C-alpha positions as CSV (number, residue, x, y, z in Angstrom):
1,M,-2.9,14.1,21.1
2,S,0.4,15.2,19.6
3,S,2.5,12.2,20.3
4,R,1.8,8.5,20.6
5,S,2.4,6.8,24.0
6,R,2.5,3.2,25.1
7,S,1.3,1.7,28.3
8,V,1.7,-1.8,29.8
9,R,-1.4,-1.5,31.9
10,L,-4.9,-1.4,30.5
11,D,-6.4,1.6,32.2
12,A,-9.8,2.7,31.1
13,S,-9.8,5.7,33.5
14,A,-6.5,6.9,31.9
15,V,-8.1,6.7,28.5
16,V,-11.1,8.7,29.7
17,R,-8.9,11.4,31.1
18,A,-6.9,11.6,27.9
19,A,-10.1,11.9,25.8
20,L,-11.6,14.6,28.0
21,A,-8.4,16.6,27.9
22,E,-8.9,16.8,24.1
23,S,-12.6,17.7,24.1
24,R,-15.7,18.0,26.3
25,A,-17.5,15.6,23.9
26,P,-14.7,13.6,22.3
27,V,-14.8,10.9,19.7
28,V,-12.7,7.9,20.8
29,L,-11.6,5.1,18.4
30,V,-10.6,1.7,19.8
31,D,-9.1,-0.6,17.2
32,G,-6.9,-3.7,17.0
33,P,-6.9,-7.2,15.6
34,S,-9.7,-9.7,16.4
35,G,-9.4,-11.2,19.9
36,A,-7.4,-8.4,21.4
37,G,-10.0,-7.3,23.9
38,K,-11.5,-4.3,22.2
39,S,-15.2,-4.7,23.2
40,T,-14.6,-5.2,26.9
41,F,-12.1,-2.4,27.0
42,A,-14.6,-0.1,25.3
43,D,-17.2,-1.2,27.8
44,A,-14.8,-0.3,30.6
45,I,-14.2,3.1,29.1
46,V,-17.9,3.8,29.0
47,A,-18.3,2.6,32.6
48,A,-15.5,4.8,33.7
49,W,-16.9,7.9,32.1
50,P,-18.0,10.7,34.5
51,G,-21.6,11.9,34.1
52,V,-23.6,10.9,31.1
53,A,-22.1,7.8,29.4
54,P,-20.8,8.1,25.8
55,Q,-22.7,6.6,22.9
56,L,-21.0,3.3,22.0
57,V,-20.8,2.1,18.4
58,R,-19.5,-1.4,17.6
59,M,-18.0,-2.2,14.3
60,D,-19.6,-5.7,14.6
61,D,-22.9,-4.0,14.0
62,L,-21.6,-2.4,10.7
63,Y,-19.9,-5.3,8.9
64,P,-22.1,-6.4,6.0
65,G,-21.2,-10.1,6.6
66,W,-17.9,-11.8,7.1
67,A,-16.4,-10.2,4.0
68,G,-17.4,-6.7,5.1
69,L,-14.4,-5.4,7.0
70,E,-13.5,-2.8,4.3
71,P,-17.0,-1.6,3.5
72,A,-17.7,-1.1,7.2
73,S,-14.4,0.8,7.6
74,H,-15.5,3.2,4.8
75,Q,-19.1,3.4,6.1
76,V,-18.0,4.6,9.6
77,V,-16.1,7.5,8.0
78,R,-18.6,8.4,5.2
79,D,-21.9,8.1,7.1
80,L,-20.9,8.7,10.7
81,L,-17.7,10.6,11.3
82,L,-17.7,13.0,8.4
83,P,-21.3,14.1,8.7
84,L,-20.9,14.3,12.5
85,R,-18.0,16.7,12.0
86,S,-19.6,18.8,9.2
87,S,-23.3,18.9,10.1
88,G,-23.4,17.7,13.7
89,V,-25.4,14.6,12.9
90,G,-24.0,11.2,11.7
91,H,-25.6,7.9,11.2
92,W,-25.0,4.2,10.5
93,R,-27.1,1.2,9.7
94,R,-26.9,-1.8,11.9
95,W,-26.3,-5.0,9.9
96,D,-29.0,-7.7,10.4
97,W,-26.8,-10.8,10.5
98,A,-29.8,-13.2,10.6
99,A,-31.5,-11.6,7.6
100,S,-28.2,-10.7,5.8
101,R,-29.3,-7.2,5.1
102,A,-29.0,-3.6,6.4
103,G,-31.2,-3.0,9.4
104,E,-32.4,0.1,11.3
105,R,-30.7,3.5,11.0
106,R,-29.0,4.8,14.1
107,V,-28.0,8.4,14.8
108,A,-25.1,10.1,16.6
109,R,-25.1,13.8,17.4
110,A,-22.3,16.2,18.1
111,G,-21.9,17.5,21.6
112,H,-22.2,13.9,23.1
113,P,-19.2,11.7,23.6
114,L,-18.8,8.8,21.2
115,V,-16.8,5.6,21.5
116,I,-16.3,3.5,18.3
117,E,-14.7,0.1,18.8
118,G,-13.8,-2.7,16.4
119,C,-11.6,-3.8,13.6
120,G,-11.2,-1.2,10.9
121,C,-12.4,1.9,12.8
122,L,-9.0,3.5,12.8
123,T,-7.8,4.4,9.4
124,R,-6.1,7.4,7.8
125,A,-9.5,8.8,6.9
126,S,-11.0,8.4,10.4
127,A,-7.9,9.4,12.5
128,S,-8.3,13.1,11.8
129,L,-12.0,12.9,12.7
130,A,-11.4,11.5,16.2
131,D,-10.0,13.1,19.4
132,L,-8.3,10.0,20.8
133,R,-7.2,6.9,19.0
134,V,-6.5,3.7,21.0
135,W,-4.8,0.5,19.7
136,L,-4.9,-2.9,21.4
137,N,-2.7,-5.8,20.4
138,A,-2.0,-9.3,21.6
139,A,0.0,-12.3,20.6
140,D,-1.5,-14.1,17.6
141,D,-2.0,-17.4,19.3
142,V,-3.7,-15.9,22.4
143,R,-6.1,-13.7,20.4
144,K,-7.0,-16.4,17.9
145,R,-7.8,-18.9,20.7
146,R,-9.9,-16.2,22.4
147,A,-11.8,-15.2,19.2
148,L,-12.6,-18.8,18.3
149,D,-13.6,-19.8,21.8
150,R,-15.8,-16.8,22.2
151,D,-17.9,-17.4,19.1
152,R,-18.3,-21.1,19.9
153,G,-17.4,-22.2,16.4
154,A,-19.2,-19.6,14.4
155,F,-15.9,-17.8,13.5
156,D,-13.9,-20.9,12.7
157,A,-14.8,-21.2,9.0
158,H,-14.2,-17.5,8.5
159,W,-11.0,-16.8,10.4
160,D,-8.6,-17.1,7.4
161,M,-10.7,-14.9,5.2
162,W,-11.1,-12.3,8.0
163,Q,-7.3,-12.3,8.6
164,R,-6.6,-11.8,4.9
165,Q,-9.0,-8.7,4.9
166,W,-7.3,-7.5,8.1
167,G,-3.9,-7.9,6.7
168,R,-4.7,-5.9,3.6
169,L,-6.3,-3.1,5.7
170,V,-3.3,-2.9,8.1
171,A,-0.8,-2.9,5.2
172,R,-2.6,0.0,3.5
173,E,-3.5,2.1,6.6
174,S,-0.8,1.3,9.1
175,P,-3.4,2.0,11.9
176,V,-1.0,1.4,14.9
177,S,1.1,4.4,13.6
178,L,-2.1,6.5,13.9
179,A,-2.8,5.6,17.5
180,D,-2.2,7.9,20.5
181,L,-2.3,5.1,23.1
182,V,-1.1,1.6,22.4
183,F,-1.7,-1.3,24.8
184,D,-0.4,-4.9,24.6
185,T,-3.1,-7.1,26.1
186,T,-1.3,-10.4,25.9
187,A,-0.6,-10.8,29.6
188,V,-4.2,-9.7,30.6
189,L,-5.8,-12.1,28.1
190,A,-3.7,-15.0,29.0
191,A,-4.2,-14.7,32.7
192,P,-6.2,-17.5,34.3
193,G,-9.8,-16.6,34.8
194,A,-9.5,-13.4,32.7
195,A,-12.6,-14.1,30.7
196,A,-14.6,-15.1,33.8
197,R,-13.6,-11.7,35.4
198,G,-15.0,-9.9,32.3
199,T,-11.5,-8.5,31.7
200,V,-11.5,-9.2,28.0
201,S,-13.7,-9.8,25.1
202,P,-13.4,-8.1,21.7
């Protein structure tokens, strides 16, 4: 898309229409800070897709541990998006969090829609390799509460380290400036019963 637009209403169908206007088999990136609702919105995009659903890649599956934001951000470009564009086949390795090592190899092929969601997927290097770039944001207190509640304490000890990594990446890449569509999810996330309705979940 040639210019960035902003919307107050999270609309998965509108994102699908925008993506398909760019390509028959688009690559869509959905990024934003932790707790902003990326995962559920990506699920909604996939559910709203006409015909065969896109392949969905989650950055959570690429991070090599809690300190792995930047390595995963590089991996999604180097191993998945660049080869997909140049040769028609890209891959990534799913991180085995229990064993703390790289797991099985997954493959994506050109000609099939692809949605990548998660912190660090939208960078200067990845932006030009995608057809549509989506950014979600929410108030810091709302998204932190959601992120910590969601992981039932597993994230608590790592939050500050994660935020430092995130801050460095955002300062260097300015990802929101690369987005075609920007949504503020604060009101949706803070609404009573939002999580129960499945409206949000990064």
